[in-house]
N, C-alpha and C positions, 0 to 999 in steps of 0.2 A: 504494500498499500504505498509505503514512505516517497518509493520514486514515483508516483503516480502523480504525487500530490506537492502544489507548491509551498514558498518558503511560508509566505504567511498561513496556510492550511497546515502546513505541521507543527505550526507554533501555538496554534491553538488547540489540535485535535490528535497529536501523535502522545504516546506516551500514554495513554487514558486508558484505565483498568476499572471496570466497578464491580462491588463487591454484590455480596446477592439484597441487598436493600435497593441495586438500582438506583443509585444516588444519579444527578445530572452533573453536579462539580465533584472534580477526585476528591476525594475522602484523606484524612488524614491519619494516618494509623501509629498511634503514642504507643507499643508496643515493646516491652525488651523481647521477651520470645514468643512459639507459639505453641501451641495444642497438636498432638498428634492424636489420629485415629488409633491407631495400638500401636503396638512395639518396634515391628516390624516397620510400619511409616515412618518411627521416630530414625529407627536407626537406616531407612535407606536414607533418610533427609541428611542425618549427620555424615553419612559415606560419602556423601555427593551426587547419587543415584536414582535419587527423588526430584519430584518440581518441589516439594512443598517448603512454606519458608520457613526456615531453623530459628536463627537466632538474628538483632537486628544491630552487631555488630558488623556481619556481612550481607545478609538478606533481611528485605523488606519493602512492603508494596508501595510506599511511596516511593521511597528510593526508586525502587526499580520502574515509578512512571517516570521519575527525571530523569534516569538516565537511557530510557527510552525514548524523550521526547530528543533529548540534548544530540544522541547518535542521528536521528532522524535528520535535526538541524543539520548536524557536520557530515552529510551524510557516508557515516560508519555505521559499519555491522555492529560495533559494541560500544558502549561506553561504562565508566565504571566511577562511582563518586566518590567521594573521599571528603575529610573536613576542613579544608580547604585551598588553596590555590597552589601553595605550597609543599602542601602534603602530596597534591598530586605531582609535583612534580618529583618527590622525595619516593616517590612508591614507583614510578615508573623506573628511575634510576637502580630501586634496589632491585627489581626486577629484572631487570636488563643486564647490569656491570656486577662485576665481579672482581676483587683484589688485583693488579695489573692490567688493567683494561683502563681504556683511553677514550677522551670525551674533548669533542671541539665544541666550544662554545662560542655565542657571538661574546663580547665584550660590551655591547648595549642591552643586557637583558638588566630583568630586576635588580636593585642591590643585593636583595636577599637570596637571590638567584647565584648572584657570584658567593656571595658567602657560603652557599650548598656547597658548589662544586671546588671553592678552594679552599677553601678549611678543613669543613664536617667531609665530607667522601674522600678528601685528603688522606684524611686517618686512616681510613680504612684501603689506603692502594688504589685508590681510582685517582689517575691524572686527568689535569684539565688542560688545555691549551684554549686562550680566548684571542677570538680575532678577530674584525670589523665585521657588522653582518652583512654588508654591499659591494665585499668584495669577493666573488668565488676564486680568485687565484687565492687568494691566503688562505680560503677553506683545504682549497689544493693540498697546497703545500705545508699544511700542521696533520694531513691526515698521516695516520702508521698503520704497521700491521696490525697493531692490537686497538682501534680505534672501533670503538661499537656503537659512538651513540654522537650525532650529531643535535643538537642545542639553540634553538632561537626563539626570537619574537621578534615577528613583525605585523607591523611597522612596530620599532622598539620604544620603550616609554624613557626617556620624553623627549625623545628628539625626533621620533620618528622615520628612523633609518628605516630602511626598505631590502629586504633580502627577495633575491631572485629564487622563490620556494622547487620551482620545476628544475634549475641549473643545477643547488643544493639537493635535489633529492639525486637525479644523475649521478655524482659524486658520492654522496650515501652509497646507492645499491653496487658500484665499482668498487666499492673499501668493503662490503658486506657489513656496513653500519646499518642504525635507524636513522631515519629522520623524525624529531620532533618538534612542532610546530606550537609554542606560547601565541593562541589566537585571542588575547585578554582585551587588545584595542580593537579589533574589528567585527568579534562572532563573525558567526557564519552567516548571518545577515548581509556583511559587506567584503565577506572572503570564505572560501572553503578551501585549506588546504591539504586535505587529502584528496580534492578532483587535481589538484598541480602537483602530488608525487607525493605528500607527506606520509607518513607511518603510523604515525601519532598525534594528537589534538592534543592540548592541553588547556585549560582554564581554571582560571581562580571566578566563580561563579559568584564570588561576594560583589564582581564589578558589574556590570551591565545584566547579565544574565539575570540577579536580582533587580537590580537597578534602581533602587533606591535605599542602597546603602541599611538593609534592615540584619542581613547575616551574613555569616560565613560559608564556604563552600572551594567547593576543587572538583573536575574533571578530569580525567584522561579518555579518549577518544579512540577508536582504531578497526583493524579487522579480527574478526573472532580465532583463537587460534592461543598459544602457547604464551604469551606477553599478558592477555587480557586475561584469562584464566590467570595467571599468576597473580594480577593486581587482587582477584578475588582474595587468592590465598594469603597475597600477605595483610588486607585489610583482615581477612579471618582471624590472621596470627598478631600483625604488631597492633591492628587496631586504630590506625586514624580513619575513624569513622564518620560519614558525614550524619546530624541526626535527620531523624526523620521530618521535626516539624520545617529547619532550616530549608532540607531538600522539597517541602511544600512550598515554601515560600518559590524558591527559584523555579521551580516547576511551574506557578502562575504565573512569577515575574518574566516568562517567557513567550507568555501570552500576546504582549507589549513590545518584544525585542524588535520587530521589524518596523514598528510605527516608531519605535523611539530613537533608533538607531538611525533613521533616515533624518530623523526632526534633527535631531540635536547634531547633527553631521550637518548637514544645511545650515544652521547656526555656526557652527564649528568654521565652516568655510566663512563665511560673512564674516567673523570677528575677525579669523586669521589677517583677510585681505585689508581690515578696517587699519588693525595691529601694523601692517607692512610698512601701511603709509605713515606712521604716524612718529615723527622728529625723536620722538627717546628712545624710541624702540631699532635695536643696532642689527637685528637678523629673527625674524619668524620660522620656527619650524614646522611643519603642516603639511602630508601629503597629496592635498589637494589644490596648494596653487602652484601654479605654473612655474615659480622660481626654484620648487625642492628639485635635489638634484637626481633623484629616482622619481621625480614625477611620470616620466613616460610608462615604467615599468608598475608604480603602482596603480595608473590607468589601466593596467593591464591585467595586474590581478586583483584590484579591489573597486567594488559597487561603487564607497564613498571614499570619502578622509577619513570617517570616524569623529571622536569627541575632543579627541586632547589636542589642543593648541599650545606649544612653549616656544616662549620669547625672550630674550635677550635682551635686557636695557641698559641704556648707557650710565655708569656708573656702580657697575660688580653690587655686590652682597645690599652694598648700604639702600642704594635706589632699586633696587628688587625688595627687600624689607619693609620698604618707603611706599609700594606699591599694593605691595601685600597688607599691610598694617592699615591704607587708609581705604579701603573695600569697606564697605556698611552693608551690600549683598549680599556677597559671593561667600562659601563657608572655607574658612581657613583650614583643611584637613589634608593629612596625605590620600583617602580614599579616590578613586572615580570609578568611573561609569553610572552617578547618582543623576537624578531627574534634578536636581538641585548642583547649579554649579559650585566648583570647588578651588583652590588655588592652594599653592605650596612653592616652598623653595626646595629645591631639588637636593641640592647641595648639600643644604643643612638637614634633611628629614630623610626622604627615603632613599637616597643616595651616600647618606652621610657616615656611613660605617666605611665605605669604602677609602680605601687610600689616596691622597691628594693624586699619587700618581694614575691609580685606577679609572678615578672624575676625570682626570687630562685625558686621558688615552678614551674615556668613553665621550668627551665633550662636553661633561658637565662642568659651565662655567659659575663663576659667582654671583653672575648677573643674569641666570638662567630662571624663569619664573614657568611652572608648567597650570597651564588652564584644562580643567575636564568641563567641556561645556554642557550644560543642562540643558533646561526648557523653559529657561526663563526667558522673556520679552528682549529679543536683541539691544533696542537701544536704552534701554534699563542696564544690561551689560556693559557697553562702553562707558554709561554714563558713573558707572562703577570704577571700574579701569580708570579712568580719568582724572578722578581723583585722585592718583599718588602718579597719574602720568604728565597732568597738569602743570 
């Protein structure tokens, strides 16, 4: 059914399971365990040979509905939900990698992702090489016989660097490695990495999939098989489990995902064009602008530019903080993907744990501001920013 429906229909109808009460709105199953008809059914459930739900650490009807809806939107065969976006990246890495393996990772990923690969996984014998996302030659040179995973965000957070997913997919396949794409800024509404050759798509469902900044969640989408089965096993053993309530909120959030992403992208593009002409703004980073260095690639891979607009203000950190502190409408917070516009200073917040050298390599300057555009009126957002830019 999923392949026969349009994206807007999948967002509303995919992943619907009705109980014996035949409810129209999807039910929320707040239960830790499930009852079996008899001992044999319990044994089959715990042994993995039955169809029954067993324990909400790794099987729950509400979570299953969320997983099915996101898989349908991404064009994936399967999806495994986790407690957060970072736990999704960790789970995928733990299933794919072992001591002695090598990862090639974009140097423009989320700050916590850099910490995960550079600090935590390195303690267990996994080595990571960081490369610029938009330079396939750098990825090629970084490959080794032991490379098992290529990991990237595209567009990147916060500078919107765009990687050529199809080109990196070809490199990964030739090297015998998997390609995983963090699709948090575009969501499947604007970009479908699996259709472009990615093996796995990772999400922080905390962001646009929820869309209103309410709950935490993550997910990995991919083909049915050993890795996706391994992710269920990892959840069963290690327990980075999404709560049924959070899954229910995210499941309902996906109903309006297409409407929100297109409307927020439209506002973001208009705001990016306004900022680009502002005398106090040194540079604007947005994939929908013709001035973006990977504009042609973004037009090919993406349906629209997304909601995140970043820009360098003249005057460094002091000037950036002045803009942020002068706002009265937008929210000063590190989250993004909300219907309420948010603003942050990446160098001292989301990427503050990186070394100055790592921030410089990723292009994170002291004057950089990240704006995650919501659904407020465009003129109100301009007026709010103008207080600090004036």
